[in-house]
N, C-alpha and C positions, 0 to 999 in steps of 0.2 A: 494622443492619450487624453487630451482635454475633452475631446468629444465623448470618450468612454466615461470619463469622470463625471461630466455633466449629466449624461444619460443615466448613469448608475445612481447618482444622487437624486435626480428627479424621480426615477422609477421606484427607488426605495421609499421615498416619501409617499408616492401613490399607493404602494403596497401596504405600508403601515397604516395609512388612512383608511383603506378599504378592509383591512384585516384578511386579505387574501393574497396568496403568492402566485395565483394562476393568471397569466397574461390574457387580456382581451385582444381581439384581432388588431385593433388600432395600435396597441402597445407593441405587438409582435411586428407589425409593419414598420413602426419607427425603429425597432431593434434592427431589422434587416437593412434599412436605409443607413443607419449609423455604421453597421458592420461594413457596408460597401465602400464607405469613405475613409476607413482607417488604413493607414500605411504602416507596415512593419518591415523590418529588415528581412525577415523570412516569411514570404507570402504564404507558404504552406501552413503556417501556424496562425495566420490571421484570424480566421473564424474560430479555430480551436481555442486560442487564448482568450479572445473576446468573450466567447460563450462561457468559458469557465469563470472568468471574472464576474460576469454579470449574473450568472445563475448560481454557481456553487459558493463562491467565496463571499459574495455580498451577504448571503444568508448567515455566514459565520459572524460577520461584524455588525449586522443590522437587525436581523429578524429572528435570532435564535438559530441553533444549529440544525441544518438539514442533513441528517445522518445518511439517508439514502443517496443523496447527491455526493457527499464526500466519499462514500464507498465507491460509487460508480466511477468517479473521476480517478481517484488514487489507485483503485484496483485495475483499471483498464489502460492506464497510460504508460508509455515507455520511460526509461530513466531520463532521457533528454527532455521529453515533454514535461515531466514533473519538475525538473530543474528550471525550465522556462516559465512554468506556472508560478513557481516560488519567486522568481526574479520579478515578474510583472506584478505579482501580488505585493511585493515589498515596495515597488515603485508607486503603486496605486494607493496603498493604505498605510504606508510608512511603518509597517510592522511585519514581523515574520509570521508566515502561515503556521509554522510549528507552535508558536506561542498562542495563537488563537485556538488551535486544535487542543493544546494542552489545557487551556482554561475552560473550554466548552465541552470536553468529553472526559471520560474516566475509565479506569480499570483496563482490562485486556483490550477493549476496543480502542482506547487511546493509545495503548502500546503499539497496536498493529498499525494505526494511522501514522504514528510518528516514525516507525520504521519505514513505511512506504514513502514518507516524505524525504527520507535520506537518499532515495533513488539509487540503491546499491545492488540491484539485481545483477547476478553474474550472466555472462554470455555463454552460449553453447551448452553442451551436455557433458556432465562429469560421470562417466560410466561407473567409476569406482564408488560413487555415492548413491546410485539408484536404489540398490537393495537396502542399504542402511537407512536412507531417507524413508523408504516405504515402511520398514520395520519400526522406525522411530515414530512415525505417524500412528501406526497401529498401537504401539505400546503407550502412546500418550493419550489415546482415546479409548477404543474398545478393549484394549488389552490390560486395563487397570481399573481399579475403583476410583471414581472421580475422573478428573481430566487434567491434562497439562496443556493449557492453551499456548504457553510459550513455545513449545515445540512446533505446533502448527504454524504459529506466527513466524518463527524463524525460517522454516522451510518454504512456506508459501509466499513469503515476501522477498526471499533472497535468491531463489532459483529461477532459471529461465523457463519460459513456457515449454519449449521442446523437452527440457529436462523433466519438468513436472509431469508432462504427459507420459513419459516412460515410468516415472515413479507411480503414477496412478494405475498404470497397467500392472506393475509389479505388486501393488497393494493387494491385488486379488490372490496372491500367494498366501497372504496372511488373514484375509477376511472374506466372508461371503457377500459383503456389501461393498459398494464403491466408496471413495473418499467423501464425496458430497453427502451420501446417505449417512455415513459415520458421523460427519459434522452435525447433521440434522438430529441424529439420535443423542449425541453427547452434549450439545451446546444450545444455548438460547440467547435471544436478544440481539443487540447490535453486533456482537462479536461473531455470532453465527452467520448473520447476513454478510459481514465483511469477508469471512473465510470462505463462505459459499461463493461469493462473487469472484474471489481470487481463483478458486477451482474452475469456475465456469469460464473465466477469461483465459486461463491457461489452456483449457480445452479448445475453445473457439471464441475469439473476441467478437466476430460478426454475429455468431449465434447468441451470445450474451446480449448484445444490443437489440437483436431481433426480438428476443423474448421480452425485453423491457418495453419495446414499442408496442408489442402485442398486448401486454398487460395494461399499458397506459390507455389503450383504446377499448379494452374489453369491459363488458358490463355497462352499468349505468354511469353516464358522465365520462368525460375525457380528462385525464390528468395532464393538463396542457403544459405545466412547467416541465414535466418529464419529457413529453413529446417534443416540445420546442428545443429543449437542451440537447437532446440526442440528434435530432434532425439537423440542427445548425452545426453542432460540433463534429459530426461524422460526414457531412455532405461532401467534403473534399478529401476524405480519408479512405473510407471503405464502404461507401453506401451501396455500391453494386453487390458486394459480397453480403451485406446485411439483407438486401432485398432477396438475394438467392436463398439465404437461410430462412427468411420469413416465409417465402413461398413453399419451401421444402417442409418446414415444420408445422405450418398452420393452414396449408391447403388453399391459400389465396394470396394475392399480391399485396404488398405494402401500399402501393398506389391506390388500389381499390379500397383498402381499409380506411385510408385517409379520406377518400371521397365519401365513404359511408358514414364517417364519424365526425367530420368537420364541415365548415361552410364559410362562405364569404372570402374576404381578403386573407384571412388566416389560412384557409384551405389552399388558396392559390400559392401562398408562400411555401407551405409544406410540400405541395406537389412539385414546385420548382426545385426545392431542395432534394426531393426524391429523385428527380431526373428522368421521369417517364415510367411507364408500367413495366418495361422489360429491364 
């Protein structure tokens, strides 16, 4: 943990001095070396928790809130992963993640993040709730003047992914558009981004990450902080499935996109995390 703390402190100082949160290749190389030397009781969470601490949570306490990062992490992690993140956050920063979120965010967006922090998703599918959940979502959005974000927050943060997929299918009984489009039509700002991420993660978590990687490398410039965060945190979790979704949805391999968009030691690290072209 001391290694993480020293690296986090040094890197935060470097970022504050430069005014940029995008890592250069040497910084990323140092990041990878530090990760390889950290021992944790649960090895499967080694890279995951280290990445979250160094990329998402440092932003909350040091550089201002990175809303996209908070959304990505809290929307895509399991109950156990969120509880582990909160535990390590408390150990590292001597404060509760919820308190930092409460002080740095507001409104419906804050409410959604705080519910996600409770890590209270149910398991399995509740057949008796599928239709009522779909109807509730419709009546809270398209089916009324104005919107009721609380209904969306309640259902999207508390139901399991398999249950939500059935709810999204049933939603077509009430609306001509899907749930993601309804959110886009009815909501704006951070809460829209958060709820949309929850819908996408329920549909397919690998597809969600594949899209974020694609957008991070699309167009002029590479969004290195996003690229690094996802590649490191998912490399031992579901990278193969992410690569499959990337190729299926964008007509090229993630490996080739990294080759085309990065260079030097940074490229070598990302390709190693990618694990080959296939």
